[in-house]
C-alpha positions in Angstrom: 0.0 0.0 0.0 2.8 2.4 0.9 4.5 1.7 -2.5 1.2 2.6 -4.3 0.9 5.8 -2.4 4.5 6.7 -3.2 3.9 6.0 -6.9 0.7 8.0 -6.9 2.5 10.9 -5.3 5.2 10.9 -7.9 2.7 10.7 -10.8 0.7 13.6 -9.2 3.8 15.8 -9.0 4.7 15.0 -12.6 1.2 15.8 -13.8 1.0 19.1 -11.8 4.5 20.1 -13.1 3.4 19.4 -16.7 0.5 21.8 -16.3 2.8 24.5 -14.9 5.4 24.1 -17.6 6.2 26.7 -20.2 9.1 27.2 -22.6 11.1 29.7 -24.5 12.2 28.9 -28.1 14.1 30.6 -30.8 17.0 30.5 -33.3 20.5 31.9 -32.6 22.3 33.4 -35.6 25.5 35.4 -36.1 25.7 38.7 -37.9 25.9 36.9 -41.3 22.6 35.0 -40.5 24.5 31.7 -40.0 23.3 29.4 -37.2 25.4 29.4 -34.0 25.8 25.9 -32.7 26.4 25.0 -29.0 25.5 28.5 -27.6 24.4 28.3 -24.0 20.9 29.5 -23.3 19.9 29.9 -19.6 17.3 31.5 -17.5 18.0 32.9 -14.0 16.1 34.9 -11.4 16.8 38.6 -11.4 17.1 39.1 -7.6 19.9 36.6 -6.9 20.9 35.0 -10.2 19.6 31.6 -9.1 19.6 29.3 -12.2 16.2 28.2 -13.3 17.1 26.0 -16.3 19.5 25.9 -19.3 20.0 24.3 -22.7 22.3 24.6 -25.8 21.5 25.4 -29.4 21.6 22.6 -32.0 23.5 22.6 -35.3 20.7 24.7 -36.8 20.9 27.3 -34.0 17.5 26.3 -32.6 16.8 25.9 -28.9 13.8 25.1 -26.6 14.1 25.9 -22.9 11.4 24.4 -20.7 10.7 25.5 -17.1 7.9 26.1 -14.6 6.0 29.3 -14.8 7.7 32.3 -13.1 5.9 35.3 -11.6 9.0 37.2 -10.6 11.6 39.2 -12.6 13.7 36.8 -14.8 16.7 37.1 -17.0 17.4 35.2 -20.2 21.0 35.0 -21.2 22.6 33.5 -24.4 26.3 33.1 -24.3 28.9 31.9 -26.8 32.7 32.4 -26.8 33.7 35.0 -29.4 30.3 36.7 -29.3 28.8 39.5 -27.1 26.4 38.2 -24.5 22.7 38.5 -25.2 20.4 39.4 -22.3 16.7 39.9 -22.0 14.9 40.8 -18.8 11.3 39.8 -18.1 10.2 42.1 -15.2 6.8 40.4 -14.7 8.2 36.9 -15.1 7.1 34.3 -17.7 3.9 32.5 -17.5 3.3 31.6 -21.1 5.2 30.0 -24.0 7.5 32.5 -25.8 9.0 32.3 -29.3 11.9 34.7 -29.7 12.1 33.9 -33.5 15.7 35.0 -34.4 18.3 36.2 -31.9 21.4 37.7 -33.5 24.8 37.5 -31.6 27.3 40.2 -32.4 30.9 39.0 -32.8 33.9 40.5 -31.0 35.8 40.4 -34.2 39.6 40.1 -34.5 40.3 42.1 -31.3 39.0 39.4 -29.0 42.4 38.7 -27.5 42.8 42.4 -26.6 39.5 42.6 -24.7 38.8 42.0 -21.1 35.3 40.6 -21.0 33.3 40.7 -17.8 30.2 38.4 -17.9 28.5 35.8 -16.0 29.8 32.3 -16.4 27.1 30.1 -18.1 26.3 26.7 -16.6 27.8 24.9 -19.6 29.8 25.9 -22.6 31.9 24.4 -25.4 35.5 25.8 -25.9 36.9 24.2 -29.1 37.3 20.5 -28.1 36.5 21.1 -24.4 33.1 20.7 -22.7 33.1 22.9 -19.6 30.6 22.9 -16.7 30.3 25.7 -14.1 30.2 23.8 -10.9 28.3 26.4 -8.9 25.3 26.1 -11.4 24.6 22.5 -10.2 23.1 22.2 -6.8 24.3 19.4 -4.5 24.3 18.7 -0.8 26.6 20.9 1.3 28.9 18.0 2.1 28.9 16.4 -1.4 32.0 15.0 -3.1 33.1 15.0 -6.7 31.2 11.9 -7.5 27.9 13.4 -6.4 28.6 16.6 -8.5 29.4 14.6 -11.6 26.2 12.6 -11.3 24.3 15.9 -11.6 26.0 17.0 -14.8 24.2 16.5 -18.1 25.5 13.6 -20.2 27.6 12.2 -17.3 26.9 8.6 -16.3 28.5 6.7 -13.4 27.7 3.0 -13.2 27.6 0.6 -10.2 31.4 -0.1 -10.6 32.1 3.7 -10.6 33.1 3.7 -14.3 32.4 7.1 -15.8 31.2 8.0 -19.2 30.6 11.5 -20.7 28.2 11.6 -23.6 28.9 7.8 -23.9 32.7 8.2 -24.0 34.6 6.4 -21.2 36.7 8.5 -18.8 40.0 7.0 -17.8 41.7 10.1 -16.3 40.7 12.6 -13.7 43.1 15.5 -13.1 42.9 18.4 -10.5 44.2 21.7 -11.9 45.7 19.7 -14.7 47.7 17.4 -12.4 47.0 13.9 -11.1 45.2 13.6 -7.8 47.0 10.7 -6.1 46.4 8.6 -9.2 45.3 9.4 -12.7 42.3 7.0 -12.7 40.6 9.4 -10.3 39.1 6.8 -7.8 40.5 8.7 -4.8 39.3 12.0 -6.1 35.8 10.8 -6.8 35.1 9.9 -3.2 37.2 12.5 -1.3 37.4 15.8 -3.3 34.8 18.2 -1.7 32.4 19.6 -4.3 32.3 22.9 -2.5 35.9 23.9 -3.6 35.3 22.9 -7.3 35.0 25.8 -9.8 34.8 24.0 -13.2 34.6 20.5 -14.6 36.3 20.3 -18.0 36.0 17.3 -20.3 38.4 16.8 -23.2 39.8 13.9 -25.2 42.5 12.0 -23.2 46.0 12.7 -24.5 49.4 11.4 -23.8 52.0 13.7 -22.4 53.7 13.9 -25.8 50.4 14.7 -27.5 49.7 17.5 -25.0 53.1 19.0 -25.6 53.2 18.8 -29.4 49.5 19.8 -29.8 48.6 16.6 -31.7 45.1 15.3 -31.7 44.3 12.3 -29.5 44.4 8.9 -31.2 42.2 7.1 -28.7 38.5 7.1 -27.8 38.8 7.9 -24.1 37.9 11.2 -22.3 39.8 13.1 -19.6 38.2 15.2 -16.8 40.0 18.1 -15.4 38.8 19.7 -12.1 39.7 23.3 -11.5 39.6 24.6 -7.9 38.3 28.0 -6.9 41.2 30.4 -6.6 40.2 31.5 -3.2 40.1 27.9 -2.0 43.3 26.6 -3.7 45.0 26.3 -0.4 44.0 24.3 2.7 43.5 20.9 4.2 40.7 18.4 3.9 40.2 14.7 4.7 38.4 12.1 6.7 39.3 9.6 9.4 37.1 6.6 10.1 37.2 3.8 12.6 34.7 1.0 13.3 34.3 -2.2 15.3 31.5 -4.8 15.1 30.3 -8.3 15.7 32.5 -11.4 15.3 35.6 -9.1 15.8 35.0 -7.4 12.4 36.7 -4.0 12.1 37.5 -1.3 9.7 39.5 1.9 9.6 40.4 4.5 7.0 42.2 7.8 6.7 42.5 10.3 3.9 44.3 13.6 4.5 45.3 16.2 1.9 47.1 19.4 2.2 47.7 21.7 -0.8 48.3 25.1 -2.2 48.9 26.5 -5.7 52.3 24.8 -6.0 52.3 21.8 -3.6 50.1 18.9 -2.8 50.6 16.1 -0.2 48.1 13.3 0.3 48.0 10.4 2.7 45.6 7.5 2.4 45.3 4.4 4.6 43.0 1.5 5.3 42.8 -1.6 7.5 39.9 -4.0 7.8 38.8 -7.6 7.8 35.6 -7.2 5.8 37.0 -7.9 2.3 37.6 -4.3 1.4 41.0 -4.6 -0.4 42.4 -1.2 -1.5 40.9 2.2 -0.5 37.3 3.2 -0.4 35.5 5.7 1.8 31.9 5.6 0.6 29.9 8.2 2.6 27.0 5.9 3.3 28.5 2.4 3.7 32.2 3.2 4.2 34.2 0.1 3.2 31.2 -2.2 3.3 30.1 -1.7 -0.3 33.5 -2.8 -1.6 33.4 -6.1 0.3 30.1 -7.1 -1.2 31.4 -8.9 -4.3 34.7 -10.4 -3.1 34.9 -14.1 -2.3 36.6 -15.6 0.7 37.5 -13.9 4.0 40.1 -11.2 3.5 42.0 -9.1 6.0 43.9 -6.2 4.5 46.0 -3.1 5.2 47.2 -0.4 3.0 49.1 2.9 3.2 49.8 5.4 0.5 51.6 8.7 0.3 51.6 11.0 -2.8 53.2 14.3 -3.3 53.3 16.9 -6.2 55.7 19.8 -6.2 55.8 22.5 -8.9 59.4 23.5 -8.6 58.8 26.2 -11.3 56.3 26.9 -14.0 58.2 24.4 -16.2 59.3 21.7 -13.8 57.0 19.4 -11.8 58.0 16.6 -9.5 55.5 13.9 -8.6 56.0 10.8 -6.5 54.2 8.1 -4.5 54.7 5.2 -2.2 52.2 2.4 -1.5 52.2 -0.4 1.0 49.7 -3.2 0.7 49.0 -6.4 2.7 46.1 -8.8 2.2 45.5 -12.3 3.6 42.6 -14.4 2.3 41.0 -17.5 3.5 39.3 -19.5 0.7 37.1 -22.5 0.6 35.6 -23.8 -2.7 33.6 -26.7 -4.1 32.8 -27.4 -7.7 31.2 -29.9 -10.1 32.2 -29.9 -13.7 31.1 -31.9 -16.8 33.7 -32.3 -19.5 32.3 -32.9 -23.0 34.0 -35.3 -25.5 33.1 -36.5 -29.0 32.4 -40.0 -27.6 30.6 -39.0 -24.4 31.4 -37.0 -21.2 32.7 -37.3 -17.7 32.2 -35.4 -14.5 34.5 -34.2 -11.7 33.7 -33.2 -8.1 36.3 -31.1 -6.5 36.9 -29.1 -3.3 39.8 -27.0 -2.0 40.7 -24.7 0.9 43.6 -22.3 1.2 45.1 -19.5 3.2 47.3 -17.1 1.3 48.7 -13.6 1.6 50.8 -11.0 -0.1 52.7 -8.0 1.1 54.1 -5.3 -1.3 55.9 -2.1 -1.4 55.7 0.2 -4.5 57.3 3.5 -5.2 57.7 5.8 -8.2 58.8 9.4 -8.9 58.6 11.5 -12.0 60.3 14.6 -13.2 58.3 16.4 -15.9 60.0 19.4 -17.6 58.0 21.3 -20.2 59.8 24.2 -21.9 58.8 26.3 -24.8 60.6 24.0 -27.3 61.8 21.1 -25.2 60.1 18.6 -23.0 61.8 16.0 -20.8 60.2 13.3 -18.7 61.9 10.7 -16.4 60.0 8.3 -14.2 61.7 5.4 -12.4 59.6 2.9 -10.4 60.4 0.2 -7.9 58.4 -2.7 -6.3 59.0 -5.5 -3.8 56.6 -8.3 -3.0 56.3 -11.2 -0.6 53.7 -14.0 -0.9 52.8 -17.1 1.0 50.1 -19.7 0.9 49.0 -23.1 2.3 46.2 -25.2 0.9 44.8 -28.6 0.2 42.5 -29.9 -2.5 40.9 -33.1 -3.7 38.9 -34.2 -6.7 37.2 -37.4 -8.0 36.1 -38.0 -11.6 33.4 -40.4 -12.8 32.4 -41.7 -16.2 28.8 -41.6 -17.6 27.9 -44.8 -15.7 29.0 -43.3 -12.4 32.1 -45.5 -12.1 35.3 -43.9 -10.8 37.9 -42.8 -13.3 40.6 -41.1 -11.2 41.1 -39.2 -8.0 43.7 -36.9 -6.6 44.4 -35.2 -3.3 47.2 -32.8 -2.5 48.5 -30.4 0.1 51.1 -27.7 -0.3 52.7 -24.7 1.3 54.8 -22.0 -0.4 56.5 -18.7 0.0 58.0 -16.4 -2.5 59.3 -12.9 -3.1 60.0 -10.6 -6.1 61.7 -7.4 -7.0 61.0 -5.1 -10.0 62.7 -2.0 -11.2 61.9 0.0 -14.3 61.9 3.5 -15.8 60.7 5.6 -18.7 62.8 8.4 -20.2 61.5 10.6 -22.9 62.8 13.7 -24.7 60.8 15.8 -27.2 62.0 18.7 -29.2 59.6 21.0 -31.2 60.9 22.9 -34.2 59.7 26.1 -35.9 56.8 24.8 -37.8 53.7 23.7 -35.9 53.5 20.0 -35.6 57.2 19.5 -36.4 59.1 17.6 -33.7 61.6 14.9 -32.8 61.0 12.5 -29.9 63.0 9.7 -28.4 62.0 7.3 -25.6 63.9 4.7 -23.6 62.3 2.3 -21.2 63.3 -0.8 -19.3 61.9 -3.3 -16.8 63.9 -5.8 -14.7 62.1 -8.3 -12.5 63.3 -11.3 -10.6 61.3 -13.6 -8.3 61.6 -16.9 -6.5 59.2 -19.3 -5.0 59.7 -22.3 -2.8 57.0 -25.0 -2.4 56.5 -28.1 -0.4 53.9 -30.4 -2.0 52.5 -33.8 -1.4 50.0 -35.5 -3.7 48.4 -38.8 -4.4 46.7 -39.6 -7.7 44.9 -42.9 -8.3 43.6 -44.5 -11.5 40.7 -46.9 -11.4 40.1 -48.2 -15.0 43.6 -49.2 -16.0 46.6 -50.9 -14.5 48.6 -47.7 -14.1 50.3 -47.5 -10.7 49.2 -44.8 -8.2 51.2 -41.6 -8.5 52.6 -40.6 -5.1 54.7 -37.5 -4.9 56.4 -35.7 -2.0 58.4 -32.9 -3.4 60.3 -29.6 -2.7 60.1 -27.2 -5.7 62.3 -24.1 -6.1 61.3 -21.8 -9.0 63.4 -18.8 -10.0 62.2 -16.3 -12.7 63.9 -13.5 -14.4 62.3 -11.1 -16.8 64.2 -8.2 -18.5 63.1 -5.9 -21.2 64.6 -2.9 -22.9 63.0 -0.6 -25.5 64.0 2.4 -27.6 61.9 4.4 -30.0 62.8 7.4 -32.1 60.2 9.4 -34.0 60.3 12.4 -36.3 57.1 14.3 -37.3 57.0 16.5 -40.3 53.9 18.6 -41.5 53.3 18.5 -45.2 50.5 21.0 -45.2 48.5 22.6 -42.4 46.4 19.5 -42.1 48.6 16.7 -43.4 51.5 15.3 -41.3 54.0 12.5 -42.0 55.7 10.7 -39.2 58.5 8.1 -39.4 60.8 6.4 -37.0 62.1 3.1 -35.6 61.4 1.0 -32.5 63.8 -1.5 -30.9 63.0 -4.0 -28.2 65.1 -6.7 -26.5 63.6 -9.1 -23.9 64.7 -12.1 -21.9 62.6 -14.4 -19.8 64.2 -17.2 -17.8 62.2 -19.8 -15.7 64.5 -22.1 -13.8 62.7 -24.8 -11.9 64.4 -27.4 -9.7 62.3 -30.3 -8.2 63.6 -32.6 -5.4 61.9 -35.8 -4.2 61.8 -36.7 -0.6 64.5 -39.3 0.4 63.0 -41.6 3.0 66.5 -42.8 4.1 68.1 -39.4 4.6 64.7 -37.8 5.6 65.3 -34.8 3.5 64.6 -33.4 0.0 67.8 -34.4 -1.7 66.9 -36.6 -4.8 66.8 -34.4 -7.9 63.8 -35.2 -10.1 65.3 -34.8 -13.6 61.9 -35.3 -15.4 60.3 -32.3 -13.6 63.4 -30.1 -13.3 63.7 -27.8 -16.3 65.0 -24.4 -17.4 63.3 -22.4 -20.1 64.9 -19.3 -21.7 63.1 -17.0 -24.1 65.2 -14.4 -25.8 63.7 -12.0 -28.4 64.8 -9.0 -30.4 62.5 -6.9 -32.5 63.4 -4.0 -34.8 60.4 -2.2 -36.3 60.7 0.7 -38.7 57.4 2.6 -38.9 55.7 5.3 -40.9 52.4 7.1 -40.3 50.3 9.7 -42.0 47.7 12.0 -40.3 45.0 14.1 -41.8 43.5 16.5 -39.3 40.5 18.7 -40.2 38.0 20.6 -38.0 35.4 17.9 -38.3 37.4 14.7 -38.8 40.8 13.1 -38.0 42.4 10.3 -39.9 45.6 8.4 -39.0 47.3 5.5 -40.7 50.2 3.9 -39.0 52.2 0.9 -40.2 55.4 -0.8 -39.1 57.3 -3.9 -40.0 58.4 -6.2 -37.2 61.7 -7.9 -37.9 61.8 -10.5 -35.2 64.3 -13.0 -33.9 63.1 -15.3 -31.1 65.3 -17.9 -29.5 63.9 -20.7 -27.3 66.3 -22.7 -25.2 65.5 -25.3 -22.5 67.2 -27.8 -20.2 65.1 -31.0 -19.7 66.1 -34.5 -18.6 69.8 -33.3 -18.5 69.6 -32.4 -22.2 69.6 -28.9 -23.9 67.0 -28.0 -26.5 67.4 -25.0 -28.9 65.2 -23.5 -31.5 65.5 -20.2 -33.4 62.7 -18.5 -35.2 62.8 -15.5 -37.6 59.8 -13.5 -38.7 59.0 -10.4 -40.7 55.4 -9.3 -40.0 53.4 -6.2 -40.5 51.5 -4.3 -37.8 48.9 -1.8 -38.9 46.7 0.7 -37.1 44.0 3.0 -38.7 42.1 5.5 -36.7 39.1 7.7 -37.8 37.4 10.3 -35.6 34.5 12.2 -37.3 32.6 14.9 -35.5 29.2 14.9 -37.2 28.1 17.8 -35.0 29.2 19.3 -31.7 27.0 16.7 -29.9 27.5 13.8 -32.3 30.6 11.8 -32.9 31.8 8.7 -34.8 35.0 6.8 -33.9 36.5 3.8 -35.6 39.8 2.0 -35.2 41.3 -1.1 -37.0 44.5 -2.8 -36.0 46.4 -5.9 -37.0 49.2 -7.4 -34.9 51.0 -10.7 -34.5 51.5 -12.6 -31.2 54.4 -15.0 -30.9 54.9 -18.4 -29.2 56.9 -18.9 -26.1 59.5 -21.6 -25.3 57.2 -24.0 -23.5 54.9 -24.0 -26.5 57.6 -24.5 -29.1 60.1 -26.9 -27.7 59.5 -30.6 -27.9 59.6 -31.2 -24.2 57.2 -33.2 -22.1 55.9 -31.5 -18.9 54.8 -34.1 -16.3 54.4 -31.8 -13.3 50.6 -32.4 -13.2 49.8 -36.1 -12.6 46.5 -35.7 -14.5 47.7 -33.6 -17.4 50.8 -34.0 -19.5 51.8 -31.2 -21.9 54.1 -31.5 -25.0 55.5 -28.7 -27.0 55.2 -28.3 -30.8 58.2 -26.9 -32.8 56.0 -26.4 -35.9 53.7 -23.8 -34.3 53.0 -20.6 -36.2 52.5 -17.2 -34.6 48.9 -15.9 -34.3 47.7 -12.9 -36.3 44.9 -10.9 -34.8 42.6 -8.4 -36.6 40.7 -5.9 -34.3 37.9 -3.6 -35.4 36.0 -1.2 -33.1 33.5 1.4 -34.1 31.2 3.7 -32.0 28.7 6.4 -32.5 27.7 8.8 -29.7 25.2 11.6 -29.4 23.8 13.7 -26.6 21.0 16.3 -26.9 21.3 19.0 -24.2 17.8 20.3 -24.9 16.1 17.0 -24.2 18.8 15.8 -21.8 18.8 12.6 -23.7 21.7 10.6 -25.2 22.7 7.3 -26.6 25.7 5.4 -27.9 26.2 2.5 -30.2 29.3 0.4 -30.6 30.5 -2.8 -32.3 33.7 -4.8 -32.2 35.2 -7.9 -33.7 38.4 -9.9 -33.3 39.4 -12.4 -36.0 42.3 -14.8 -35.4 44.6 -16.4 -37.9 46.5 -19.5 -36.8 45.1 -19.5 -33.2 47.2 -21.6 -30.8 45.0 -24.1 -29.0 45.5 -27.2 -26.8 45.0 -30.5 -28.6 43.9 -32.9 -25.9 43.6 -36.7 -25.9 42.2 -38.6 -22.9 43.2 -42.1 -22.0 40.9 -44.7 -20.4 41.4 -43.0 -16.9 40.7 -39.6 -18.5 44.2 -38.4 -17.9 44.9 -35.7 -20.5 47.9 -35.7 -22.9 48.0 -32.4 -24.6 50.1 -30.6 -27.2 49.7 -27.2 -29.0 48.4 -26.8 -32.5 47.3 -24.0 -34.8 43.7 -23.8 -36.0 41.7 -21.5 -38.2 38.2 -20.0 -37.9 38.3 -18.6 -34.3 36.6 -15.2 -34.0 34.4 -13.1 -31.7 32.2 -10.1 -32.2 29.9 -8.0 -30.1 27.5 -5.0 -30.2 26.4 -2.7 -27.4 24.0 0.2 -26.9 23.3 2.7 -24.2 20.3 5.0 -23.9 19.8 7.5 -21.1 17.7 10.5 -20.2 17.2 13.0 -17.4 14.0 14.8 -16.5 13.7 17.6 -13.9 10.7 19.4 -12.5 11.0 21.5 -9.4 12.8 19.6 -6.7 12.3 16.3 -8.5 14.9 14.7 -10.7 14.5 11.4 -12.7 17.4 9.8 -14.5 16.9 6.5 -16.3 18.5 4.4 -18.9 18.8 1.1 -20.7 22.0 -0.7 -21.7 22.3 -3.8 -23.9 25.3 -6.0 -24.6 25.4 -8.9 -27.1 28.5 -11.0 -28.0 29.3 -14.2 -29.9 32.5 -16.2 -29.7 33.3 -19.1 -32.0 36.0 -21.4 -30.7 37.5 -24.3 -32.7 39.8 -26.9 -31.2 41.0 -30.4 -31.1 39.9 -33.1 -28.6 40.4 -36.9 -28.8 41.8 -36.7 -32.3 38.8 -34.8 -33.6 38.0 -31.1 -34.3 35.2 -29.4 -32.5 33.3 -26.1 -32.6 31.7 -24.3 -29.7 29.5 -21.3 -30.6 28.8 -19.2 -27.5 26.5 -16.2 -27.3 25.8 -13.8 -24.4 23.2 -11.2 -23.9 23.2 -8.6 -21.0 20.4 -6.0 -20.8 20.2 -3.6 -17.9 17.6 -1.1 -16.9 18.2 1.5 -14.2 16.4 4.5 -12.7 17.5 7.2 -10.2 14.9 9.4 -8.6 16.0 12.3 -6.4 13.7 14.6 -4.4 15.9 17.6 -3.7 18.6 16.8 -1.2 16.2 14.7 0.9 15.9 11.2 -0.7 17.4 9.2 -3.5 15.9 5.9 -5.0 17.9 3.8 -7.4 16.2 0.6 -8.6 18.0 -1.4 -11.3 17.6 -4.8 -13.1 20.3 -6.9 -14.7 19.8 -10.0 -16.8 22.5 -12.2 -18.1 21.9 -15.1 -20.6 24.6 -17.4 -22.1 24.1 -20.2 -24.5 26.7 -22.4 -26.2 26.0 -24.7 -29.1 28.4 -27.6 -29.6 29.4 -29.4 -32.8 30.8 -33.0 -32.7 30.2 -33.3 -29.0 27.9 -35.7 -27.2 25.8 -32.7 -26.1 24.3 -30.2 -28.6 23.6 -27.2 -26.4 24.0 -25.7 -22.9 22.5 -22.5 -21.5 22.2 -20.5 -18.3 20.7 -17.2 -17.2 20.8 -15.0 -14.1 18.6 -12.2 -12.7 19.7 -9.5 -10.4 17.3 -6.8 -9.0 18.8 -4.1 -6.9 17.3 -1.2 -4.9 19.5 1.4 -3.3 17.8 4.0 -1.1 19.4 6.9 0.6 17.6 9.4 2.8 19.0 12.6 4.1 15.9 13.5 6.1 15.5 14.5 8.9 18.5 16.9 9.2 21.7 15.3 10.3 20.4 11.8 9.8 21.5 9.7 6.8 19.8 6.3 6.2 21.2 3.9 3.5 19.5 0.8 2.2 21.1 -1.6 -0.4 18.8 -4.5 -1.3 19.4 -7.1 -4.0 17.8 -10.3 -5.2 20.0 -12.8 -7.2 18.8 -15.8 -9.2 20.9 -18.3 -11.1 19.2 -20.9 -13.3 20.4 -24.4 -14.3 22.8 -24.8 -11.4 23.4 -28.3 -10.0 21.8 -29.8 -6.9 23.6 -28.8 -3.7 24.2 -25.3 -5.0 21.9 -22.4 -3.9 20.0 -20.9 -6.9 18.9 -17.7 -5.4 19.5 -15.4 -2.4 18.7 -12.0 -1.0 21.5 -9.5 -0.1 20.6 -6.6 2.1 22.8 -4.0 3.7 21.6 -1.1 5.8 23.3 2.0 7.3 22.2 4.7 9.7 24.3 7.7 10.5 24.0 10.8 12.7 26.1 13.9 12.0 26.9 16.2 14.9 29.3 18.9 16.2 29.1 21.3 13.3 28.9 18.4 10.9 32.5 17.4 11.7 31.6 14.0 13.3 29.4 11.2 12.0 28.4 8.2 14.2 27.2 5.2 12.2 25.7 1.7 12.6 25.7 -0.7 9.6 24.5 -4.2 9.1 26.0 -6.3 6.3 23.9 -9.2 4.9 20.9 -8.5 7.2 19.1 -11.8 6.2 22.4 -13.8 6.5 21.8 -15.2 3.0 24.9 -14.1 1.1 26.3 -16.9 -1.1 28.7 -17.2 -4.1 27.2 -19.9 -6.4 27.6 -19.5 -10.2 27.7 -21.5 -13.4 30.5 -21.2 -16.0 30.0 -22.5 -19.6 33.2 -23.0 -21.4 33.8 -24.3 -25.0 34.5 -27.8 -23.6 32.8 -27.9 -20.1 30.2 -26.7 -17.7 31.4 -25.8 -14.2 29.1 -25.2 -11.1 31.0 -23.7 -8.2 30.5 -22.2 -4.8 33.0 -20.4 -2.6 33.3 -19.0 0.9 31.8 -15.6 1.4 31.5 -13.0 4.1 28.3 -13.4 6.2 26.2 -11.1 8.4 27.8 -8.7 10.8 27.0 -5.4 12.6 29.5 -2.5 12.6 29.6 0.7 14.7 31.9 3.4 13.3 32.8 7.1 13.9 34.0 9.5 11.2 35.8 12.8 11.6 35.8 15.2 8.7 38.3 18.0 8.1 37.6 20.8 5.6 39.7 24.0 6.0 40.3 26.2 3.0 41.9 29.6 2.5 38.6 31.1 1.3 36.8 30.3 4.5 34.3 27.6 5.4 31.2 28.0 3.3 28.8 25.6 1.7 28.8 25.2 -2.0 25.4 26.8 -2.4 26.4 30.0 -0.7 27.6 33.0 -2.8 30.6 32.1 -4.9 31.1 34.9 -7.4 28.4 33.4 -9.7 25.3 33.0 -7.7 23.8 30.3 -9.8 22.4 27.2 -8.1 20.3 24.8 -10.2 16.8 24.4 -8.8 
C-alpha cells in the first residue's frame, strides 16, 4: 500500500508540473545570419541570479528551454565564446510559451584577445574541443563530493562499478588543476574531493604527455576530466578519518588527508579492515562495506599510500608516490564440472581450501619538464613483493555410468618474493613549424622472483593398471624477466592539415624460468633426490626491430591516422630438460597496422573507428618438444611447428547527446578475428588423464554489439534519471579433442535497466535490473547445447531527512538458473546503514548491518567451450559494525557551503 501511495504521489507531482510548464524557443544566428551551434541559453532569477534552467543550441541554432511558470523578474542569457552576450529581462516573469524567433549575436571580431570581457559564467559551454561545466550552477548537498557533483552534470553517467562516461565516452583520467590527484584514474578524487571547492569541470579527449606538448590530436576514444579549484580555496586541508568495530571481531578503519596550495600537494591514504575491502574506499553511506560485497573468501587487508606533487617552477614538476599493501585471504571452494567429449562425457567433483597472503611495497617518482621548445620526462619505479600460501585440494572423476575414473588429493605450502625496477625516459623537441618535432623514448623493466614450495599429492587411477602416483616434493622456482626498449620518431607537417611521421622501434627481452624439483629421500629424511623429469630451465630471448611510418590528416570535423610498421623479429627458445639442452631459433618479418578515424558529425554527435592488426608470438614452453609431467592428471608436450597468431581488431562507435532534451545514446560494435590460433589438442586415456600438445587452427573469432540510452527529467525539486544498456556478444571457438576437431559457438546477452529518482537533497531511490543469458552450441560433441541465465534486481535508497540523519539501504535479489543440486540458486543480499552527524557536521556516528538476512552466497555456473562448471566459494556473512568518522575541511577562502555565494550565484533548482 505504501508503494502505491509513493507511486501515486510521484505521478501527481509529474502531472502538476506538466500543467505549470512553459518554454522559450528561438534560433540563434550570427551577424551573417548563419546558425550558432552550441551556444548556451539559460534562465535565471533577477534578484539573486539563481539558475532556473539551461540548454544549448543545436546545429541549426535552434533551442527550446522548458521551465515552470515564473511570476518574478527573470533574465534570459545567451552566451557563446567569441560573441557578445545577449540578455533579455522579463520584469513580470514568464507564465506563457514564448518564441523569440531569431536572436542575432554580435561577434567581438579580431580584437577578442585584446578585450577584457566581464560576464556571468554560463552553466555549460563548449570551448573548441573542451566541454566545460560551471560547478556552482549545479546544486548538490553541502557535504557532497566530486562523484555526487558529476552525477548531476548532463551527459555524465557513473555505473555501479564507478566507471564514468561523458556523452557515452569512457573517462580514464581525472586531473585536478591539470595534475594527477593521487592517481590518474581518479578513484580517490571521486570519493574524497569536496564539491564545494570545485570551480569548473572540463571534459576533453584524453591525450598522452607527448600529444599535449606537441599539440597533436588524440588517437584514442577515451575522455579526460580536469577539475579546477576556486582560486580563493586553492590552499587548505581536507580529509576524513574513520574507525569502526563490530560483531565477530570485524573491524574497519580508513584515513584520507590532503594538504595543498597552488604549487604543492601532499596526500595520505590508509585503510585496515577484515571485511574484504581490499584497496581504498570511503563511501559516505557504507564506508568500506560496499567494496566487500562482491569479493569471495574472507580477507583481512591493510594499505598505506603517500603521494606528493611539487611545482618547482612553471616548467618543472616533480611527482612521487609510495604504496604499502597487505592482504591475507581464506578461501574454501567446491565445484562440479562436466567435460564434453566426442564420444561422451565425464564429471568431476572437486573441493579445496587455502590461506594465502601477499605484502608489497611500491614507489615511483617522475620529473616532468616542459619548456617552450623542449620537454623531458623521467620516471623510475620500484616494487618489492612477498607472498605465502597453504592449501589442500581433492577431486574425484566419474564416467557416464557413475564409475570412478581417477582421484587426486594434494596439500602444499609455499612462499616467494619478487623485486622489480623500471623506468621511462622521454625527450621531445619542437621545431619552428607547428607539428614538427623529434621524440626519443627509452624504457626498461627488470624483474626477478623466486618461490619455494613443499607439496604432497596422491593420484589414483581406477580403470587401467597404471600405478598410483605418489609425490612428496620440494620445488624451487626462479624467474627473471628483463626488457629494454628504444623508440625514435620524427614528425613533419606536409600541409596545415597533413602530417608525416617516421621512426624506428627496438626491443630486447629475456625471460628465464629455472625450476628445480627434489623428491623426498626416506632414508636421509630430506629433499635431496633431484627429479630430472620435472626439473627444467626455459629461456626465451627475443629481439625486434620495427621501422614505422604514419600519415595523419587533421581537419576541424574529422581526424584520420594511418600507422604501419614492419616487425623484424628473432626469437630464440632454449631449455634444459632431462639433462639435455634443446634449442630453437625463429625468424619472422610481420606487418603491424593501425588505422584511426574520428569524425565529428556535430558538436553533440561523434563517430569513432579503429582497425588494428598485430602478431602474437609463441613462447619456449609451447615451441620446444619437451614433455611436462608436473601435473599427474595432465601432460603437456611442445610443438616446434607452431606458427604465430595474427589478430585483426575492429572497433566502431557512434555517440550523441541532446542538451535540450537531456537525452543521449551510444552504439558500438567490435570484432576480433584470429589467424592461426594456438590451442591445446587434448587426448584422454581410459582413466581420463589428459595428454596435450599445442596446434594451430583457423576459424576462431568473436564479435559484439552494445548500446546505451539514457535521459534526465527535472521538475521543481524532482529529478529522474533513467536508462537502458544492452550488450550482445558471440564467440566461435574451434579446437582439437580426442583426435577430432570441435566447434563451440557461445552467445551472451546482457540487458540492464536503471532508474535514479531524487527529491531535492532529501531522498534518492535507485532501482535497477540486470539480466545475463549465455548459450553455447556444440558441434561434434555428445551434447548439442547448454544455456544458463541470471537475474539481479537491486534497490538502493538513501535518505538525508531529517536533518543530520542519513539512512542507506542496499537490497538485491539474485537468481541463477540451471545450477546443479547442492548449490543455492537464489538469495537476498541486504545491507543497511544509519548515520547521525553532529558537532558542526564534523563527526558522524554510524551503525551498519551487512547481509541482514544472512543469505549471502557465491554460487555460479560457467559455460566454457568444452565444459560446464558449477562452483561455490566461501563468502562474508552477516555482521554489525559501529563506526565514527571525523571530517576535516579547511580552505583559505573560509568555510562555506557550495550553495552560498561564490562569485556566480547560480544554483540549479
